[in-house]
C-alpha positions in Angstrom: 21.7 -34.6 11.7 22.4 -31.5 13.7 21.4 -31.7 17.3 20.2 -29.0 19.7 23.6 -28.9 21.4 25.3 -28.4 18.0 23.0 -25.6 16.8 22.8 -23.3 19.9 26.3 -21.8 19.3 25.1 -20.7 15.9 22.1 -19.0 17.4 24.5 -17.3 19.9 26.7 -16.2 17.0 23.6 -14.8 15.1 22.5 -12.8 18.2 26.1 -11.6 18.8 26.3 -10.3 15.2 23.0 -8.5 15.4 24.0 -7.0 18.8 27.2 -5.7 17.3 25.3 -4.2 14.4 23.0 -2.4 16.7 25.9 -1.2 18.9 27.7 0.1 15.9 24.6 2.0 14.8 24.2 3.5 18.3 27.9 4.6 18.4 27.5 6.1 15.0 24.4 8.1 16.0 26.2 9.3 19.2 29.0 10.9 17.1 26.7 13.1 15.1 25.3 16.4 16.4 21.6 15.6 16.2 18.7 15.9 18.7 16.4 12.9 18.4 12.7 13.8 18.6 10.9 10.5 18.6 8.1 12.1 20.7 6.9 14.0 17.6 6.3 10.9 15.5 3.1 9.3 17.0 0.9 12.4 16.2 1.6 11.8 12.5 -0.1 8.4 12.7 -3.1 9.4 14.8 -4.1 12.7 16.3 -6.9 14.3 18.2 -8.6 16.9 16.1 -10.8 19.6 17.7 -12.9 22.0 15.7 -15.5 24.7 16.5 -19.1 24.0 15.4 -20.8 27.2 14.3 -24.6 27.9 14.1 -25.5 27.5 10.4 -28.5 29.9 10.6 -30.3 32.3 12.9 -32.4 30.5 15.4 -32.9 29.5 19.1 -31.5 26.8 21.3 -34.6 24.6 22.0 -33.0 22.1 24.4 -29.7 20.7 25.6 -29.3 16.9 26.3 -26.2 15.5 27.9 -25.1 12.1 26.6 -22.0 11.0 28.4 -19.2 13.5 27.8 -21.2 14.9 24.8 -24.0 17.4 24.7 -26.7 17.3 22.0 -28.0 20.8 21.1 -31.4 21.1 19.5 -31.6 24.3 17.4 -34.8 25.6 15.9 -34.6 28.1 13.0 -37.0 30.9 12.2 -39.2 28.6 10.1 -39.5 26.1 12.9 -37.3 23.5 11.4 -35.2 21.5 14.0 -31.5 20.6 13.6 -29.3 18.7 16.0 -25.7 19.3 16.8 -23.3 17.4 19.2 -20.4 19.0 21.0 -18.1 18.2 23.8 -19.8 19.1 27.1 -16.7 20.9 28.4 -16.7 23.2 25.4 -20.5 24.1 25.4 -20.9 27.8 24.8 -24.7 28.2 24.7 -27.6 27.8 27.2 -31.2 26.6 26.7 -33.5 29.2 25.0 -30.5 31.3 23.9 -31.0 33.3 20.6 -28.4 32.4 17.9 -27.1 34.2 14.9 -25.5 32.5 12.0 -21.8 31.9 12.8 -22.2 31.9 16.5 -20.1 29.1 18.2 -22.1 26.3 19.8 -19.0 24.6 21.1 -16.3 22.3 19.8 -16.2 18.6 18.9 -13.1 16.4 18.9 -12.4 13.2 17.2 -9.5 11.0 16.3 -8.1 11.3 12.8 -5.6 9.5 10.8 -2.3 11.4 10.4 -0.3 11.9 7.2 1.9 8.8 7.7 -1.2 6.6 8.2 -2.9 8.1 5.1 0.3 7.7 3.1 0.6 4.1 4.2 -3.0 3.3 3.1 -2.3 5.0 -0.2 0.8 2.9 -0.8 -1.0 -0.2 0.2 -4.0 0.1 -2.1 -1.9 1.4 -5.1 0.4 -1.5 -4.7 -2.5 -4.0 -4.4 -4.2 -2.5 -7.5 -1.0 -2.5 -9.5 -0.2 -6.1 -8.4 -3.6 -7.4 -9.5 -3.5 -5.6 -12.9 0.1 -6.5 -13.4 -0.6 -10.2 -12.7 -3.4 -10.2 -15.3 -1.1 -8.5 -17.9 1.8 -10.8 -17.0 -0.4 -14.0 -17.3 -1.7 -12.9 -20.7 1.7 -11.9 -22.0 3.3 -15.0 -20.6 0.8 -17.2 -22.5 1.5 -15.1 -25.6 5.2 -15.7 -25.0 4.9 -19.4 -25.4 2.2 -19.3 -28.1 2.9 -20.8 -31.5 1.4 -17.7 -33.2 4.4 -15.6 -34.4 2.6 -12.3 -34.1 1.6 -12.9 -30.5 5.0 -14.1 -29.6 6.8 -11.2 -31.3 4.5 -8.6 -29.7 5.0 -10.1 -26.2 8.8 -10.1 -26.7 8.7 -6.5 -27.8 6.6 -5.4 -24.8 8.8 -7.3 -22.3 12.1 -6.0 -23.7 10.8 -2.4 -24.0 9.5 -2.3 -20.4 12.5 -4.1 -18.8 14.9 -2.0 -20.8 13.7 1.4 -19.6 13.7 2.7 -16.0 10.4 2.8 -14.1 10.9 6.4 -13.2 11.0 7.4 -16.9 7.9 5.3 -17.6 6.1 7.1 -14.8 6.9 10.5 -16.3 5.8 9.3 -19.8 2.5 8.0 -18.4 1.8 11.1 -16.3 3.0 13.9 -18.6 2.3 12.4 -22.0 -0.4 9.7 -21.7 -2.1 11.5 -18.8 -2.4 14.6 -21.0 -3.5 12.8 -24.2 -5.9 10.4 -22.5 -6.9 12.8 -19.7 -6.3 10.3 -16.9 -5.6 11.2 -13.3 -2.2 11.0 -11.6 -3.5 8.0 -9.6 -4.5 6.1 -12.7 -1.2 7.0 -14.3 0.8 5.8 -11.4 -1.1 2.5 -11.1 -0.9 1.9 -14.9 2.8 2.5 -15.0 3.4 0.2 -12.0 1.1 -2.5 -13.4 2.7 -2.5 -16.9 6.2 -2.5 -15.4 5.4 -5.4 -13.1 3.5 -7.2 -15.9 6.7 -7.5 -18.0 8.6 -9.3 -15.2 5.6 -11.4 -14.3 5.3 -12.5 -17.9 8.8 -13.9 -17.9 8.2 -15.7 -14.6 5.0 -17.2 -16.0 6.8 -18.2 -19.2 9.6 -19.9 -17.3 7.0 -21.7 -15.1 5.1 -23.0 -18.1 8.2 -24.2 -19.9 9.4 -26.0 -16.7 6.5 -28.4 -16.9 7.4 -31.5 -18.9 5.8 -31.6 -22.4 4.4 -35.0 -21.6 1.8 -33.2 -19.4 0.3 -31.4 -22.3 0.5 -34.5 -24.5 -1.3 -36.5 -21.8 -4.0 -33.9 -21.5 -4.6 -33.8 -25.2 -4.8 -37.6 -25.4 -7.6 -37.4 -22.8 -9.6 -35.2 -25.2 -8.7 -31.7 -23.8 -8.0 -28.9 -26.1 -5.0 -26.6 -25.6 -6.9 -23.9 -23.4 -8.4 -26.6 -21.2 -5.1 -28.4 -20.8 -3.4 -25.1 -20.0 -6.0 -24.0 -17.4 -6.5 -27.4 -15.7 -3.1 -29.1 -16.0 -0.2 -26.8 -16.8 -1.0 -23.5 -15.1 -1.8 -25.0 -11.6 1.6 -26.8 -11.6 3.4 -23.7 -13.0 1.8 -21.5 -10.3 3.3 -23.7 -7.5 6.8 -23.4 -9.1 6.5 -19.7 -9.8 5.1 -18.6 -6.4 8.4 -17.6 -4.8 9.6 -15.4 -7.7 6.1 -13.9 -8.1 6.1 -13.0 -4.4 9.5 -11.5 -4.8 8.3 -9.4 -7.7 5.2 -8.1 -5.8 7.4 -7.3 -2.8 9.7 -5.3 -5.1 6.6 -3.6 -6.5 5.6 -2.3 -3.1 9.1 -0.7 -2.8 8.9 0.6 -6.3 5.6 2.3 -5.6 7.6 4.9 -3.6 8.5 6.4 -7.0 4.9 7.6 -7.6 5.7 10.4 -5.2 7.5 12.2 -8.1 4.1 12.7 -9.8 2.6 14.3 -6.7 0.8 11.2 -5.4 0.8 11.4 -1.6 2.0 7.9 -0.8 4.1 6.9 2.2 7.3 8.4 0.9 5.8 11.7 -0.1 3.9 11.9 3.3 7.3 11.3 5.0 8.9 14.2 3.1 6.0 16.5 4.0 6.2 15.6 7.7 10.0 16.2 7.6 9.5 19.7 6.3 7.3 20.6 9.2 9.2 18.8 12.0 12.8 18.7 10.8 12.9 15.2 12.4 14.7 13.8 9.3 16.2 10.6 10.7 13.2 9.7 12.8 10.7 9.9 10.0 12.9 8.1 7.4 13.5 5.3 9.9 9.8 5.0 10.5 9.0 5.1 6.7 11.6 2.4 6.2 10.1 0.3 9.0 6.6 0.6 7.5 7.8 -0.6 4.1 9.6 -3.4 5.8 6.3 -4.3 7.6 4.3 -4.4 4.4 6.9 -6.5 2.6 7.3 -8.9 5.6 3.6 -9.5 5.8 3.4 -10.3 2.0 6.4 -12.5 2.4 4.8 -14.5 5.2 1.5 -14.8 3.3 3.4 -16.2 0.3 5.3 -18.6 2.5 2.0 -19.8 4.1 0.5 -20.3 0.6 3.6 -22.2 -0.5 3.4 -24.5 2.5 -0.3 -25.2 1.9 0.3 -26.0 -1.7 3.2 -28.3 -0.7 0.9 -30.2 1.6 -1.7 -30.7 -1.2 0.9 -32.4 -3.5 
């Protein structure tokens, strides 16, 4: 058994290697002629938007009410109808009983808005989640067909798996968007999710198939001897055990799917990768943005990895 005194030199070695990698990266960046602009990055996550609020009709300022740092403007139109507007007190440009004409500025209102990187991160997150759920369903059905005794189901599942795994995801995205999207009149979002789900489903199917076949045949025979039919035995006996064994490769597949989702940017979906490219064109902060994008993908995959590890530990305790 390794004691604490024996293990600390290995921790020191790990820290030393990481330090040398960071030092090497720093030396490499110092040798290139590049001005780092990290101060430009935060505004592309969250920014303070300020916009003018115009009068929508001819009317009169009936009253002004100050609420904190905001001012509420009550405007009455020519027919006597009242409408309320709220502006920042410092930007107020009207007084009580002023006559207004359509388009006159009342003031400006400011609010925090999500920047393009945050919007792209959210798009990547929900596209990956939707594709993972659909891909899991497709993979489960195909995996069951893969181990079925029905020759047609087995042959069709093998054909699907080999076709999808034998062609690049990028090509599949183009086929879904330009061909099926045109024929079936589906949006680019649906085309992207469908391509990702079908691509992931082929790999999930093989994982499910391997998990089912790893369960001893005696489990099925015992379930049948207790009066269960095949679907009941599969649902209550085989699949729960297979899920525990396939959880690590399934987690790895869905982690890979998050990274593969960056390819949807080629069909004009504004995901994290495409948002990063758009920010770079306006800031020229190439290295900073790509480092941030890479870190955000790492953050997503790390969270999923930790969740999968937590579920795996909980399932191990229940055994």
